C-alpha positions in Angstrom: 118.5 93.6 148.0 121.2 91.6 146.0 124.6 91.7 147.5 127.5 92.2 145.1 130.0 89.9 146.8 129.6 86.4 147.9 133.1 85.4 148.8 132.5 84.2 152.4 133.6 80.7 151.3 137.1 82.0 150.9 137.2 84.0 154.1 136.2 87.4 152.8 133.6 89.6 154.6 129.9 89.2 153.7 128.7 92.4 155.2 127.6 95.1 152.7 129.0 97.8 154.9 132.5 98.9 153.8 132.6 95.7 151.8 134.3 97.2 148.8 137.2 98.7 150.8 137.6 95.5 152.8 137.6 93.5 149.7 140.2 95.7 148.0 142.5 95.3 151.1 142.3 91.6 151.2 142.2 91.2 147.5 142.9 87.7 146.2 143.5 89.0 142.7 146.8 90.4 141.4 147.1 93.5 139.2 148.1 92.6 135.6 151.0 94.1 133.7 151.5 91.9 130.6 150.3 92.5 127.1 147.9 89.7 126.4 145.9 90.7 129.4 142.8 88.4 128.9 145.0 85.3 129.0 146.5 86.5 132.3 143.0 86.9 133.7 142.0 83.4 132.6 145.2 82.0 134.1 144.6 83.9 137.4 141.0 82.8 137.8 141.9 79.2 137.0 144.7 79.3 139.6 142.3 80.7 142.2 139.9 77.9 141.5 142.8 75.4 141.7 143.9 76.8 145.1 140.4 76.6 146.4 140.1 80.4 146.9 137.2 80.4 144.4 134.8 77.5 144.7 131.8 76.3 142.7 128.9 78.7 143.0 131.1 81.6 144.1 130.1 84.8 142.5 132.7 87.0 140.8 132.7 90.7 141.6 130.7 92.9 139.1 132.6 93.6 135.9 133.4 97.2 136.6 134.8 96.4 140.1 136.8 93.3 139.0 138.3 95.3 136.1 139.5 97.9 138.6 140.8 95.3 141.0 142.8 93.6 138.2 143.9 96.9 136.7 142.6 95.9 133.2 140.1 97.2 130.7 136.5 95.9 130.8 137.1 94.7 127.2 139.9 92.4 128.3 137.9 91.2 131.2 134.9 90.4 128.9 137.2 88.4 126.6 138.6 86.4 129.5 135.1 85.7 130.7 134.1 84.6 127.2 137.0 82.1 127.2 136.1 80.8 130.7 132.5 80.4 129.8 133.3 78.5 126.6 135.4 76.2 128.8 132.6 75.6 131.2 134.5 77.1 134.1 132.2 80.1 134.8 128.6 80.7 133.9 126.7 84.0 133.3 123.2 84.3 134.7 121.1 87.1 133.2 120.8 89.9 135.8 122.7 87.8 138.3 126.4 88.1 137.4 129.0 85.5 136.8 129.5 82.4 138.9 132.1 79.7 139.2 130.8 76.5 137.6 131.0 73.1 139.3 134.1 71.3 137.8 135.8 68.2 139.1 138.4 69.8 141.4 140.5 66.5 141.4 141.1 67.0 137.7 142.6 70.5 137.9 145.2 70.1 140.6 148.0 70.4 138.0 148.5 72.7 135.0 149.7 69.9 132.8 146.3 68.1 132.3 144.1 67.1 129.5 141.9 70.2 128.9 138.9 68.0 128.2 139.2 66.7 131.7 138.5 70.2 133.1 135.1 70.2 131.6 132.3 68.1 133.0 131.4 65.2 130.8 127.9 66.6 130.2 129.5 69.9 128.9 131.5 68.0 126.2 128.5 65.8 125.3 126.2 68.8 124.9 128.8 70.6 122.8 129.1 67.6 120.5 125.3 67.4 120.3 125.0 71.1 119.3 127.6 70.6 116.6 125.9 67.5 115.2 122.6 69.4 115.1 124.0 72.6 113.5 127.1 71.9 111.4 125.6 69.5 108.8 123.0 72.2 108.1 125.8 74.9 108.0 127.7 72.9 105.4 124.4 72.5 103.4 123.7 76.2 103.5 127.3 77.1 102.6 126.8 75.2 99.4 124.1 77.7 98.4 125.7 80.9 99.7 129.5 80.6 99.7 131.2 83.3 97.6 134.6 83.1 95.9 136.2 84.8 98.9 134.5 82.3 101.3 135.9 79.4 99.3 139.4 81.0 99.4 139.2 81.3 103.2 138.4 77.6 103.6 141.1 76.6 101.1 143.6 78.7 103.1 142.6 76.9 106.3 142.9 73.6 104.6 146.3 74.5 103.3 147.4 75.3 106.8 146.2 71.8 107.9 148.2 70.3 105.1 151.3 72.2 106.3 150.7 70.8 109.8 150.9 67.3 108.3 154.4 68.2 107.0 155.4 69.9 110.2 153.7 68.1 113.1 155.4 70.3 115.8 153.8 73.5 114.6 150.9 75.0 116.5 148.2 75.6 114.0 144.5 76.3 114.6 143.5 75.5 111.0 140.8 72.9 112.0 138.8 75.4 114.1 139.5 78.2 111.5 138.0 75.9 108.8 134.8 75.5 110.8 134.6 79.2 111.4 135.1 80.0 107.7 132.5 77.5 106.8 130.0 79.2 109.2 130.9 82.6 107.7 130.1 81.2 104.3 126.4 80.8 105.4 126.2 84.6 105.9 124.0 83.8 108.9 125.1 85.7 112.0 123.6 83.1 114.4 125.8 80.3 112.9 128.8 82.6 112.9 128.2 83.7 116.5 127.9 80.1 117.7 131.2 79.2 116.1 133.0 82.4 117.2 131.7 82.2 120.8 132.8 78.6 121.2 136.1 78.9 119.3 138.2 78.3 122.4 136.3 75.2 123.3 136.8 74.0 119.7 140.5 74.5 120.0 140.8 72.7 123.3 139.0 69.7 122.0 141.0 69.8 118.7 144.3 70.1 120.6 143.7 66.8 122.3 141.9 64.8 119.6 144.4 65.7 116.8 147.5 64.8 118.8 147.7 61.5 116.8 149.3 62.0 113.4 147.0 59.3 112.0 143.9 61.1 113.3 145.1 64.4 112.1 145.6 63.0 108.6 142.1 61.4 108.7 140.7 64.8 109.8 142.4 66.6 107.0 140.8 64.3 104.4 137.4 64.7 106.1 137.7 68.5 105.8 138.8 68.2 102.3 135.7 66.2 101.4 133.5 68.9 103.0 135.2 71.7 101.1 135.0 69.8 97.8 131.2 69.3 98.3 130.8 73.0 99.1 132.7 73.9 96.0 130.5 71.6 93.9 127.4 73.0 95.6 126.5 69.5 96.5 124.4 69.9 99.6 123.7 66.2 100.3 127.4 65.3 100.1 128.5 68.3 102.2 126.0 67.5 104.9 127.0 63.8 104.9 130.8 64.6 104.9 130.2 66.8 107.9 128.3 64.0 109.7 131.1 61.6 109.1 133.6 64.1 110.4 131.6 64.7 113.6 130.9 61.0 114.1 134.6 60.3 114.1 135.2 63.3 116.4 132.6 62.0 118.8 134.2 58.6 118.9 137.6 60.1 119.5 136.5 62.5 122.2 134.4 60.0 124.2 137.4 57.7 124.2 139.4 60.4 126.0 136.8 61.5 128.6 137.5 60.4 132.2 135.5 57.3 133.2 133.8 57.3 136.6 134.4 54.4 138.9 
């Protein structure tokens, strides 16, 4: 019979008898009181990992129990788990629950770190490979199916990117919003789901790779070329423009990944 808790690595009881009550008394989680609850859950779980109270392969409590422990809704907990999964910090196993992923603990000893460093190199590479496989096709299909409203959404995202060029200090997620809008223009729920599910990972990578004003400017013109091709319904140029953008992104990201000795 599957046991719900596997926290013996952090000193919690492993006996099924009275396990719930004992866990609640020696609870390592804190009740949440703030408004953006899912962000607090994310921060708390990251801190527990950082402190070594949650270790790789540790299993989180079942959703219903953990929501009760944290004093939050299951919706907020699911959103937090989606963010943690997109960052490669936890993994869901069908029928098996959620587990802490193996991350390089030496890279998460401080909060002020490169978010890309938290992820295993393979996670980033696989994410780039998936984008390179899907997004040129997404751009191509968008040429066929984009409506006037879809074009307007992409233009709005591009306009925000342009504003960022004028005001570098502003926090703008226009780059990831552009890619999501492009996926929405395919009217294919699989493409949209891929973008939406991985949006937080998009934003983490974007936050680091677009710190340089020169790179941000270059990225803006890459997105502009993609949009222009979509507006012209030029599938070949849209696909090629996306490939150029992703190739430059790959070069930028790989240059930032920690190198093993």
